[in-house]
N, C-alpha and C positions, 0 to 999 in steps of 0.2 A: 379602870381608874379615871376619875373625872379630870376636867381641865385644870382645876385649882391644884389638885395633887400633882399633876404632871408638871405644872409650872413651879410649884414649891420644890419638887425634887430637882428640877433643872436649876433653880436658884442655888440650892445646896451644892450641886455639882459645879456650877460656875464659880462659886465662892472658893472652892478648893483648888481651882485651876486658874486663878487670876494671874499667876506668874508664868503661865504657859500660853502659847499662841491659841487664841480662841477665834478662829475664823468662823464665819457664819455657817459655812458648810459643815464644819466639825461639830458645832453646837446642834445644828439640825440633825446630823447623823446620830448624835447622842440621844436626842429626843424621839427620834423615829418618825419625824414629820418632815415635809419639804420645808426648805428655808422660808418660802413665801407664807405657807400656812403657819409655821411656827412664829414668825414675826407678827402676823395678825393676831394669833392666839395670845402671845405674850403681851402685846399692847392692850388688847381688850381685857385681859385678866389683871394686869398690874398698872396700866396707865402709862407705862414707859416703853420707849422703843428699845429693843434688845441691845443694839449697839451702844446706845446712850447709857443704858444701865451698866453694861460691862465697863465702859470708859469711866463712869462715875465711881464705880466700885474700885477700879484700879487706882484712880486718883485718891480715893479715900485711904486705900492701903498704902499708897506712896506717902501720903501725909503722915500716917502713923510712923512709917520708916524715917521720914525726915525728923520727926520729933524724938524718936527713940534711939537713933543711931547717928554716928558721925560720918557715915558713908558719903562719898561724893554724890552730888545731885545727879550727875550723869549716870552713875551706877544704878541709882534708884529708878531713873527714867528708863533705862534699858531693861532692868528687871521686870518692869511692868509693861514692856513692849511698846514703848514710844520710840519713834525713829531717831530722835535727836533731843538734846537738851532744850533747844529753842521751841520745838513743838510741844514738849512736855511742859515747859514754862508757860506757853500760851494757854494750853488746856487747863493747867493748874490755876492760873490767874482768872480764867473765865469762870471756873467753878468756885474758887475760894475767895476771889477778890484781892489776892495778893500773890506775889511771886513765891516760888519755893524757898528761896533764900530768906525772904522777909518772914515767911511762915516759920521756918526753922529758928530764926533768931527770936521769934516770939516765945519759943519754949524755954529760952534762957532767961526770960523775964519773970515776973512774979505770978504768971499764970493768967493774968487778966486778958491777955490776948487770945487765949483759948476760947473764950466766949464768942468771939467773932466767927468761929468756924464750927458751929454746932452741927449735929447730925440728926436727921429725922429718919425714922424707919420707913421702909417700903410698906405702905398700908396693907394690913392683913397678913404680913409675913414675919412679924417679930416673934422669935421663939426663944428669947433669952440669950441669944448670941449677938454680940456687937457686930458680927460679920455680915449681917444682912441689913446694915444701915447705910443710908446714902447721905452725903452732904447735900443739903437742899435749902436754898434761900437763907443760909446762915442761921437758921433757927432750929432749935431742938423741940420736937413736938411731943415727947413723952418722958416720963420720969426715969425709965430704964436708960434711955439714951443720955439724959442729963447726968446720971450717975456714972455712966461709962466715960463721958467726956470730962468728968470732974467738975461739973458746974454746980 
């Protein structure tokens, strides 16, 4: 199995385990590589640091939960393994440019606010599932992503 296939399989596995603890040691054990080699391989293949990728995917899933459910922000933060609501809010604002509460309120408006939080796919890994998309620079880079976000 070549490096690209290994990373693609790992991305699929990560996607299905975002609401579980994903320690680097566990992810490395799943891949069969040392954590140091896996991190180098992941970055050289995807252009993303493994930890950053997992954090961005968790935040993307949390954003979906904020828009789709009335659950408390703290519950969503804990579901995606953030230590506290303040740490979740800081990470969320850093990625999306707005707090979770403001983001959630945007879903109750006419939908124009959704365009400010577009999603771009991880290059080379789009396979028809919105699950492999990252929020990045607030811009959607492909038509599949735009359709998924309702743009």
